C-alpha positions in Angstrom: 21.3 20.4 34.8 19.2 17.6 33.5 19.2 14.7 32.2 16.2 13.7 29.4 15.6 10.3 27.7 13.6 10.5 24.8 12.0 6.8 23.6 11.4 6.4 20.5 10.9 3.4 17.9 14.1 2.5 16.0 12.7 3.3 12.2 14.6 5.8 9.9 11.2 8.4 10.0 11.0 7.5 14.9 14.5 8.3 14.7 14.1 11.6 12.0 11.2 12.7 14.7 13.1 12.0 18.1 15.6 13.3 16.9 13.7 16.6 15.6 12.2 16.7 18.8 15.2 16.7 20.8 17.3 19.6 18.8 13.9 21.3 19.5 14.0 20.8 23.3 17.7 21.0 23.7 17.8 24.5 21.8 15.1 26.1 24.3 16.5 24.3 27.5 20.7 24.4 26.3 21.1 23.0 30.2 19.6 20.0 30.0 21.5 16.8 28.2 19.0 15.2 25.6 19.6 11.6 24.8 17.5 9.5 22.6 16.7 5.2 23.8 16.3 3.3 20.9 13.3 0.8 21.2 11.9 -2.3 19.2 8.1 -2.4 19.1 5.9 -5.5 18.8 4.5 -3.2 16.0 8.0 -3.5 14.4 7.9 -7.0 14.9 4.6 -8.5 13.9 4.6 -7.5 10.1 3.0 -10.9 8.9 -0.6 -9.5 9.7 -2.3 -6.6 9.0 -2.7 -4.0 12.1 -5.9 -4.0 12.7 -5.7 -7.9 13.4 -3.5 -8.0 15.8 -4.4 -5.3 17.7 -4.0 -1.9 15.8 -1.6 1.2 15.7 -0.9 1.1 19.8 1.3 -2.1 19.1 3.7 1.1 18.9 3.1 3.2 22.0 3.0 0.7 24.5 6.7 -0.6 24.9 7.7 3.3 24.7 5.0 4.1 27.8 6.6 1.2 29.5 9.9 2.6 29.5 8.7 5.8 30.8 7.1 4.1 33.6 9.7 2.2 34.3 11.6 6.2 34.5 14.1 4.6 31.9 12.6 7.2 29.1 11.1 11.1 29.9 9.4 11.1 27.2 7.9 9.5 23.8 7.5 10.9 20.5 5.2 8.8 18.5 3.4 9.4 15.0 -0.2 11.2 15.9 -2.0 8.8 13.6 -0.6 6.5 15.7 -1.2 7.2 19.4 -4.6 5.5 20.8 -7.5 7.8 21.6 -6.9 7.1 25.4 -3.4 6.9 27.0 -3.0 4.9 30.0 -3.0 6.4 33.5 -0.7 8.8 34.4 0.4 9.6 30.7 -0.5 12.8 29.3 -0.1 14.1 25.4 1.9 16.9 26.5 2.9 19.0 22.8 1.5 18.2 19.3 4.1 20.2 16.8 3.2 21.8 13.8 2.0 19.5 11.3 3.5 18.4 8.1 1.8 17.9 5.0 -1.3 15.3 6.0 -2.0 14.2 2.7 -1.2 11.0 1.2 0.7 10.5 -1.6 0.5 7.2 -5.0 4.2 5.9 -5.1 4.8 3.6 -8.5 7.1 2.7 -11.5 4.9 2.4 -13.7 2.0 4.8 -13.3 2.4 8.7 -12.5 -1.4 8.8 -11.4 -3.7 6.7 -8.9 -6.0 7.5 -12.2 -3.5 6.1 -14.8 -3.8 2.2 -12.7 -5.6 -0.7 -14.8 -8.7 -2.2 -14.2 -7.4 -5.2 -11.8 -4.4 -2.6 -10.9 -2.4 -4.3 -7.0 -2.3 -1.4 -4.5 -0.7 -1.8 -1.7 -1.3 -0.2 2.0 -1.7 -1.0 5.7 -4.8 0.8 6.3 -8.0 0.4 5.9 -8.5 3.7 5.8 -7.0 4.0 3.0 -8.6 0.9 1.7 -12.3 1.2 2.1 -11.7 5.3 0.6 -9.4 3.5 -2.8 -12.4 0.8 -3.4 -14.9 3.7 -3.0 -13.4 5.5 -5.9 -12.3 2.4 -7.9 -13.3 -0.9 -6.6 -11.8 -2.3 -9.4 -8.6 -2.0 -7.2 -6.8 -5.5 -5.9 -5.5 -4.3 -3.0 -2.7 -6.0 -0.6 -1.5 -5.4 3.0 2.1 -3.5 3.1 3.3 -3.7 6.6 7.0 -2.6 7.7 8.8 0.7 7.4 8.8 3.4 5.2 12.1 1.5 3.5 10.9 -1.4 3.4 7.3 -1.2 1.6 9.7 0.8 -1.5 11.5 -2.3 -1.7 8.7 -4.4 -2.0 7.1 -2.3 -4.7 10.2 -2.1 -6.7 10.7 -5.8 -6.5 7.7 -5.8 -8.1 4.7 -6.2 -6.1 2.8 -4.0 -6.4 1.5 -1.4 -9.2 1.3 1.3 -6.8 1.6 1.5 -3.0 0.2 4.8 -1.0 2.6 6.1 1.8 1.4 9.1 4.0 3.1 12.5 2.5 4.8 13.4 5.5 7.0 10.4 6.2 8.7 10.6 2.2 9.1 14.2 3.0 10.9 13.8 6.5 12.5 11.3 4.9 13.8 13.2 1.8 11.9 10.8 -0.4 10.4 13.2 -1.9 11.8 12.2 -5.6 9.4 8.8 -4.6 6.1 10.8 -5.0 4.4 10.7 -8.4 1.0 12.2 -7.2 0.1 13.4 -4.6 -3.4 13.1 -3.6 -5.6 15.4 -2.4 -7.0 15.7 1.2 -10.7 15.3 -0.3 -10.1 12.9 -3.2 -8.8 10.4 -0.2 -9.5 12.2 3.4 -7.2 11.6 5.8 -6.5 9.9 9.3 -6.8 11.9 12.1 -3.9 13.3 13.2 -2.1 12.7 9.9 0.9 14.6 10.0 1.4 15.8 13.2 4.5 14.7 15.5 3.1 14.3 19.3 5.1 14.5 22.6 3.9 11.9 25.5 5.5 11.6 28.7 4.0 11.3 32.4 1.4 14.1 33.8 3.6 14.7 36.7 6.4 15.7 35.3 6.0 19.0 35.8 8.9 20.8 34.9 9.5 18.9 31.9 5.9 19.3 30.8 6.4 22.9 31.3 9.2 23.1 28.8 7.3 20.8 25.9 4.8 23.3 25.8 6.9 25.7 24.2 7.1 23.4 21.1 3.5 23.4 20.7 1.9 24.5 17.4 -1.7 25.8 18.8 -2.7 25.7 15.1 -2.6 22.2 14.6 -3.6 21.6 18.2 -6.6 22.7 18.1 -7.2 20.9 14.7 -5.6 17.3 15.7 -7.8 17.4 18.9 -10.9 18.4 17.2 -10.2 14.9 14.5 -9.2 12.7 17.6 -12.4 14.0 19.6 -14.9 13.1 16.9 -12.4 9.3 15.9 -12.6 8.7 20.1 -16.8 10.0 19.9 -17.2 7.0 17.3 -15.0 4.9 19.5 -12.7 4.3 16.8 -9.1 3.5 16.8 -6.0 3.8 15.2 -7.1 0.8 12.3 -11.0 1.7 11.4 -11.9 3.1 8.2 -12.2 6.5 9.7 -11.2 9.5 8.7 -11.2 12.8 9.8 -9.1 16.2 8.7 -9.9 20.1 10.0 -8.4 23.3 9.2 -8.6 26.9 9.8 -9.5 29.3 7.4 -10.4 32.8 8.4 -10.5 31.9 11.6 -12.9 29.4 12.0 -12.7 25.3 11.8 -13.7 23.7 8.7 -14.0 19.9 9.4 -14.7 16.4 7.3 -15.3 13.3 9.0 -16.1 9.8 6.7 -16.6 6.4 8.2 -16.6 3.3 5.6 -17.4 -0.3 5.0 -13.6 -1.9 4.4 -15.1 -2.7 0.9 -15.8 0.9 0.2 -19.0 0.3 -0.7 -20.8 2.2 1.9 -19.1 5.4 2.7 -20.8 8.7 5.3 -19.5 11.4 5.0 -20.2 15.1 6.8 -18.4 18.7 7.0 -19.1 21.4 9.4 -17.4 24.9 10.3 -17.1 25.7 14.4 -15.4 28.1 16.7 -11.1 27.5 17.6 -12.5 27.6 21.5 -14.9 24.7 21.0 -12.6 22.6 18.5 -13.7 19.2 20.8 -17.0 20.1 20.5 -17.0 20.1 16.2 -15.6 17.2 16.2 -17.9 15.4 18.6 -20.7 17.1 16.9 -19.5 15.4 13.0 -19.6 12.0 15.0 -22.8 12.4 16.5 -24.3 13.3 13.0 -22.4 10.4 11.0 -23.9 7.6 13.9 -27.4 9.1 13.0 -26.8 8.8 9.8 -25.6 5.1 10.2 -21.8 4.8 11.2 -22.3 2.7 14.1 -23.4 -0.3 12.0 -20.3 -0.2 10.0 -18.1 0.1 12.7 -20.1 -2.5 14.3 -19.7 -4.9 11.3 -16.4 -4.2 11.2 -15.6 -5.1 15.0 -17.8 -8.2 14.9 -14.5 -9.9 11.5 
């Protein structure tokens, strides 16, 4: 018998993810009691500024880690694209679950497709990665910051603040908001964030009993691909809130991966694709990063950090 507490943000999407892990863990350890501890993070409160200006997506994680440190919680559930590249000492990424769709979705009340947007249309997104890639395709678009949970963002669209917005497909699917998706954007047209669509579980490194159980929830293919993407991002010294994109898939037993780094205004895009073996996923991610750095990616990221 053991009581396990899951720390989670209180948005509808975060609660969906936490309840999903709760049900899965309860199923494999029926003798355990698994409960949720809802928390509000700085990232949920500071909605007036772009994430890139207030510390990046690590703001969604820190309070949950403090709860684990203080033994008020045993694990935390995160969207993998929000997890910083370096975890604090004593914490581990104990499991990565099977990935939902990794793509971004175009949502609009007036236009069926992103290509239908008129010149100078206003598009909302909180992501520099989306902004940079959208502007590289459509430099005429006006990109405006859009923060808040999924429902808040949809409400701002419905209030007429934007001609269209771009959200992660996975979040809309998990919240059963499929009908809001006008167009699922091809992953090569708008390359996803590293880890997009995957849910990760963070726990204390020394909690061996819990970590053994959590490993049973891990999805091997997703884990291999997400670790390759994170290795690339980490090698580039990229946080979660920079115009870096990376997406890896397994085809015929081989890893196929693409990475992209862009300037904030989309005028410069550096990209590289490569294949590698499944047992060398981190090496593949790092080699893509090395190639992009050799092509000038470092200068783009440096310019961004100086702003």
